[in-house]
Backbone as CSV, one residue per row, in Angstrom:
resi,resn,N_x,N_y,N_z,CA_x,CA_y,CA_z,C_x,C_y,C_z
1,UNK,321.135,306.120,65.254,322.501,306.499,65.491,323.291,305.308,65.997
2,UNK,322.857,304.740,67.044,323.592,303.626,67.616,323.052,302.336,67.034
3,UNK,323.857,301.677,66.219,323.404,300.477,65.542,323.653,299.227,66.371
4,UNK,324.640,299.291,67.259,324.868,298.144,68.124,323.733,298.132,69.111
5,UNK,322.896,297.124,68.979,321.628,297.222,69.628,321.427,296.255,70.755
6,UNK,322.140,295.236,70.767,321.894,294.247,71.780,323.009,294.355,72.783
7,UNK,322.685,294.593,73.974,323.728,294.723,74.944,323.689,293.545,75.849
8,UNK,324.488,293.580,75.851,325.872,293.371,75.870,325.913,292.400,76.905
9,UNK,326.212,292.567,76.830,326.520,292.031,77.961,326.894,290.684,77.921
10,UNK,328.285,290.714,78.687,329.096,290.010,78.129,330.224,289.388,78.720
11,UNK,331.032,286.601,79.330,332.167,285.841,79.780,331.928,284.396,79.521
12,UNK,332.579,283.539,80.131,332.476,282.118,79.865,332.236,281.375,81.150
13,UNK,332.462,280.073,81.125,332.254,279.284,82.330,333.120,279.816,83.453
14,UNK,334.145,280.547,83.112,334.990,281.144,84.132,334.310,282.328,84.796
15,UNK,333.063,282.600,84.448,332.365,283.733,85.033,332.158,283.582,86.531
16,UNK,332.386,282.409,87.057,332.280,282.217,88.498,333.408,282.926,89.221
17,UNK,334.393,283.384,88.479,335.519,284.099,89.065,335.044,285.482,89.517
18,UNK,335.342,285.841,90.731,334.950,287.146,91.244,336.029,288.167,90.951
19,UNK,335.681,289.285,90.295,336.699,290.303,90.061,336.963,291.073,91.344
20,UNK,338.038,290.766,92.037,338.283,291.362,93.345,339.206,292.568,93.272
21,UNK,339.921,292.750,92.187,340.766,293.913,92.030,340.779,294.313,90.563
22,UNK,341.522,295.367,90.246,341.518,295.885,88.869,341.996,294.838,87.866
23,UNK,343.033,294.063,88.183,343.542,293.089,87.224,342.538,291.969,86.983
24,UNK,341.870,291.487,88.024,340.877,290.436,87.792,339.631,291.007,87.116
25,UNK,339.325,292.284,87.364,338.219,292.918,86.653,338.537,292.995,85.163
26,UNK,339.788,293.267,84.832,340.197,293.269,83.426,340.035,291.885,82.803
27,UNK,340.389,290.850,83.555,340.227,289.483,83.059,338.742,289.174,82.835
28,UNK,337.898,289.577,83.763,336.467,289.322,83.617,335.922,290.070,82.409
29,UNK,336.358,291.321,82.232,335.915,292.116,81.094,336.371,291.480,79.783
30,UNK,337.561,290.920,79.751,338.055,290.236,78.549,337.167,289.042,78.212
31,UNK,336.693,288.353,79.221,335.780,287.235,78.982,334.468,287.753,78.389
32,UNK,334.008,288.893,78.890,332.793,289.519,78.368,332.969,289.882,76.895
33,UNK,334.150,290.370,76.559,334.466,290.747,75.185,334.339,289.549,74.230
34,UNK,334.572,288.350,74.745,334.467,287.140,73.926,333.063,286.955,73.347
35,UNK,332.052,287.444,74.041,330.682,287.344,73.518,330.628,287.944,72.120
36,UNK,331.288,289.081,71.932,331.264,289.766,70.641,332.263,289.169,69.664
37,UNK,333.452,288.828,70.156,334.442,288.218,69.281,333.918,286.924,68.669
38,UNK,333.205,286.140,69.473,332.671,284.858,69.015,331.235,284.993,68.508
39,UNK,330.643,286.157,68.684,329.230,286.400,68.364,328.393,285.252,68.928
40,UNK,328.483,285.090,70.244,327.903,283.934,70.912,326.752,284.313,71.849
41,UNK,325.533,284.049,71.388,324.359,284.270,72.234,324.367,283.305,73.409
42,UNK,324.906,282.108,73.209,324.967,281.119,74.291,325.860,281.618,75.423
43,UNK,326.992,282.209,75.068,327.892,282.755,76.068,327.250,283.942,76.779
44,UNK,326.551,284.772,76.035,325.839,285.897,76.638,324.815,285.396,77.652
45,UNK,324.110,284.334,77.308,323.124,283.738,78.208,323.782,283.225,79.488
46,UNK,324.962,282.615,79.340,325.677,282.047,80.501,326.099,283.092,81.512
47,UNK,326.448,284.276,81.054,327.068,285.254,81.948,326.113,286.301,82.486
48,UNK,324.837,286.186,82.165,323.864,287.172,82.629,322.850,286.513,83.559
49,UNK,322.402,287.284,84.544,321.418,286.772,85.498,320.057,286.647,84.819
50,UNK,319.168,285.930,85.444,317.817,285.766,84.893,317.055,287.092,84.868
51,UNK,317.430,288.031,85.725,316.751,289.328,85.786,317.261,290.306,84.738
52,UNK,318.416,290.007,84.132,318.995,290.907,83.137,318.099,290.967,81.911
53,UNK,317.824,292.179,81.425,316.970,292.322,80.253,317.748,292.763,79.026
54,UNK,318.883,293.414,79.191,319.673,293.829,78.042,319.002,294.942,77.275
55,UNK,319.442,295.109,76.042,318.933,296.164,75.188,318.385,295.571,73.911
56,UNK,317.352,296.190,73.406,316.790,295.774,72.135,317.360,296.617,71.010
57,UNK,316.741,296.528,69.883,317.216,297.222,68.693,317.172,298.729,68.907
58,UNK,318.266,299.398,68.506,318.416,300.849,68.569,318.186,301.404,69.963
59,UNK,318.683,300.702,70.965,318.680,301.201,72.321,317.402,301.002,73.101
60,UNK,316.368,300.445,72.493,315.143,300.202,73.242,315.368,299.039,74.198
61,UNK,314.746,299.112,75.356,314.859,298.007,76.292,314.116,296.800,75.744
62,UNK,314.714,295.640,75.897,314.020,294.427,75.482,313.093,294.018,76.610
63,UNK,312.108,293.221,76.297,311.096,292.834,77.280,311.683,291.977,78.384
64,UNK,312.631,291.132,78.062,313.195,290.214,79.042,314.522,289.662,78.531
65,UNK,315.150,288.850,79.362,316.441,288.280,78.994,316.328,287.463,77.712
66,UNK,315.327,286.620,77.610,315.174,285.782,76.416,315.061,286.639,75.157
67,UNK,314.332,287.747,75.247,314.203,288.638,74.096,315.525,289.253,73.695
68,UNK,316.310,289.692,74.675,317.618,290.284,74.391,318.567,289.248,73.786
69,UNK,318.575,288.040,74.347,319.437,286.970,73.832,319.031,286.628,72.398
70,UNK,317.740,286.515,72.147,317.273,286.183,70.796,317.621,287.266,69.781
71,UNK,317.535,288.533,70.180,317.920,289.613,69.275,319.407,289.532,68.947
72,UNK,320.227,289.294,69.965,321.669,289.168,69.725,321.938,287.967,68.820
73,UNK,321.267,286.861,69.086,321.423,285.652,68.265,321.085,285.949,66.800
74,UNK,320.023,286.701,66.571,319.630,286.998,65.188,320.689,287.845,64.483
75,UNK,321.315,288.788,65.195,322.428,289.543,64.614,323.531,288.577,64.174
76,UNK,323.888,287.675,65.065,324.986,286.743,64.790,324.639,285.785,63.656
77,UNK,323.440,285.230,63.680,323.032,284.275,62.649,322.923,284.929,61.281
78,UNK,322.652,286.230,61.259,322.569,286.950,59.992,323.930,287.396,59.477
79,UNK,324.991,287.072,60.216,326.338,287.364,59.735,326.942,288.663,60.212
80,UNK,326.297,289.358,61.131,326.871,290.577,61.684,328.115,290.212,62.484
81,UNK,329.158,291.014,62.348,330.381,290.788,63.126,330.705,292.048,63.919
82,UNK,331.427,291.860,64.991,331.821,292.947,65.882,333.333,292.956,65.995
83,UNK,333.906,294.142,65.955,335.348,294.297,66.083,335.599,295.440,67.062
84,UNK,335.860,295.095,68.325,336.040,296.105,69.360,337.368,295.934,70.077
85,UNK,337.971,297.058,70.428,339.037,297.071,71.415,338.379,297.531,72.708
86,UNK,338.629,296.816,73.775,337.978,297.121,75.044,339.035,297.559,76.054
87,UNK,338.773,298.686,76.689,339.649,299.148,77.764,338.796,299.494,78.973
88,UNK,339.327,299.165,80.142,338.601,299.476,81.372,338.821,300.949,81.695
89,UNK,337.751,301.597,82.080,337.808,302.994,82.444,337.828,303.122,83.964
90,UNK,336.872,302.469,84.627,336.790,302.498,86.089,336.319,301.152,86.596
91,UNK,336.711,300.836,87.811,336.227,299.630,88.483,336.003,299.984,89.943
92,UNK,334.787,299.724,90.412,334.443,299.942,91.809,333.971,298.621,92.385
93,UNK,334.285,298.390,93.629,333.821,297.174,94.288,333.342,297.512,95.693
94,UNK,332.235,296.900,96.061,331.724,296.999,97.421,331.208,295.624,97.782
95,UNK,331.834,295.018,98.770,331.541,293.631,99.120,331.689,292.775,97.865
96,UNK,330.648,292.092,97.447,330.741,291.249,96.258,330.089,291.863,95.027
97,UNK,329.754,293.133,95.104,329.142,293.809,93.963,330.208,294.659,93.277
98,UNK,330.344,294.441,91.974,331.366,295.143,91.193,330.717,295.919,90.064
99,UNK,331.211,297.128,89.870,330.800,297.945,88.732,332.041,298.150,87.873
100,UNK,331.899,297.825,86.594,332.993,298.015,85.651,332.496,298.943,84.559
101,UNK,333.214,300.036,84.346,332.923,300.936,83.232,334.062,300.786,82.235
102,UNK,333.716,300.487,80.991,334.718,300.250,79.962,334.347,300.982,78.684
103,UNK,335.336,301.192,77.843,335.105,301.784,76.530,335.293,300.691,75.486
104,UNK,334.296,300.546,74.624,334.345,299.628,73.483,334.519,300.507,72.247
105,UNK,335.695,300.454,71.641,335.988,301.261,70.471,336.184,300.332,69.284
106,UNK,335.458,300.551,68.227,335.593,299.696,67.056,334.389,299.820,66.160
107,UNK,334.025,298.711,65.536,332.909,298.781,64.614,332.133,297.482,64.548
108,UNK,330.953,297.620,63.981,330.065,296.502,63.716,329.952,296.429,62.196
109,UNK,329.997,295.226,61.651,329.904,295.046,60.213,328.655,294.221,59.927
110,UNK,327.736,294.819,59.168,326.477,294.145,58.860,326.698,293.063,57.817
111,UNK,325.667,292.265,57.588,325.745,291.201,56.587,325.955,291.770,55.189
112,UNK,325.539,293.010,54.966,325.736,293.656,53.666,327.113,294.292,53.553
113,UNK,327.924,294.169,54.607,329.266,294.746,54.597,329.320,296.190,55.039
114,UNK,328.198,296.726,55.531,328.180,298.107,55.992,328.932,298.220,57.307
115,UNK,329.902,299.104,57.347,330.719,299.339,58.525,330.082,300.442,59.357
116,UNK,329.801,300.147,60.626,329.231,301.134,61.534,330.210,301.346,62.683
117,UNK,330.924,302.488,62.680,331.845,302.764,63.780,331.075,302.936,65.091
118,UNK,331.646,302.443,66.160,331.047,302.578,67.491,332.108,303.004,68.483
119,UNK,331.759,303.931,69.314,332.574,304.357,70.435,331.619,304.333,71.620
120,UNK,331.660,303.259,72.388,330.651,302.995,73.397,331.246,302.954,74.794
121,UNK,330.495,303.438,75.750,330.834,303.215,77.154,329.861,302.155,77.643
122,UNK,330.424,301.083,78.155,329.639,299.967,78.669,329.844,299.908,80.181
123,UNK,328.750,299.912,80.912,328.816,299.788,82.364,328.131,298.489,82.756
124,UNK,328.840,297.668,83.508,328.322,296.381,83.949,328.266,296.350,85.471
125,UNK,327.173,295.833,86.003,327.064,295.549,87.429,327.138,294.030,87.549
126,UNK,328.137,293.555,88.273,328.376,292.125,88.412,328.248,291.760,89.884
127,UNK,327.457,290.750,90.157,327.240,290.317,91.539,326.895,288.833,91.522
128,UNK,327.071,288.171,92.660,326.769,286.739,92.694,325.271,286.454,92.684
129,UNK,324.914,285.332,92.057,323.529,284.874,92.139,323.374,284.051,93.410
130,UNK,322.262,283.349,93.565,322.003,282.564,94.772,323.022,281.455,95.002
131,UNK,323.694,281.017,93.930,324.687,279.944,94.062,326.100,280.480,94.237
132,UNK,326.262,281.814,94.177,327.580,282.408,94.314,328.286,282.654,92.990
133,UNK,327.670,282.305,91.873,328.269,282.529,90.558,328.156,284.006,90.193
134,UNK,329.277,284.605,89.820,329.284,286.005,89.426,328.640,286.148,88.055
135,UNK,327.593,286.986,87.974,326.859,287.200,86.734,326.592,288.683,86.528
136,UNK,326.364,289.059,85.295,325.956,290.427,85.008,324.507,290.569,85.457
137,UNK,324.293,291.479,86.390,322.954,291.733,86.902,322.293,292.881,86.147
138,UNK,323.136,293.810,85.669,322.629,294.984,84.951,323.722,295.466,84.013
139,UNK,323.324,296.050,82.913,324.278,296.649,81.987,323.690,297.926,81.411
140,UNK,324.583,298.818,81.045,324.159,300.076,80.431,325.111,300.386,79.289
141,UNK,324.572,300.939,78.224,325.321,301.235,77.023,325.102,302.700,76.670
142,UNK,326.191,303.466,76.499,326.095,304.860,76.094,327.012,305.090,74.908
143,UNK,326.522,305.835,73.938,327.359,306.231,72.802,328.222,307.408,73.226
144,UNK,329.504,307.350,72.891,330.423,308.441,73.172,330.738,309.142,71.853
145,UNK,331.114,310.348,71.923,331.498,311.088,70.711,332.976,311.242,70.651
C-alpha cells in the first residue's frame, strides 16, 4: 500500500538551527522537504542522528541508519522522484526537544513512470546531539486516507 518506503527524514547545513517556535519549525520542516525535492541521500544523512534508523521498503524498519540512507539513495539513483506539498499540523517543544507533525500530500513517481499518490503524516523528533546540532532523532510515517 505505502510505496514511499524510506523515511524520511528530512534539512541542510542549516540544521543547526533550533526550531524554537512555529515559524522556525516551519523553516526547519521546509529544509527537511528538500531531501525529497533534491532526492538527496547525502542531505538525509546530514540531518539525522547516528541512532536514527528510518524506514525500509514498504514500512519495514531498516537495520540501521546506513541501511535506511542506502535504500533512499537507491530510490534516487534509480530515477524515482517525489512531489510533495508539506504542511505543518502540530509543533510541540519542551526544552530543546521538538516534535513536528506534518502532512506530506503528493506523489512518488517510479522510474517506469508509475504515479503513486501519497497522503502521509510524518512525525519528527528533533533534538540536539552532543555538539548542540539539531538533528532528527526519530521519525514516524503513517498513511492517511
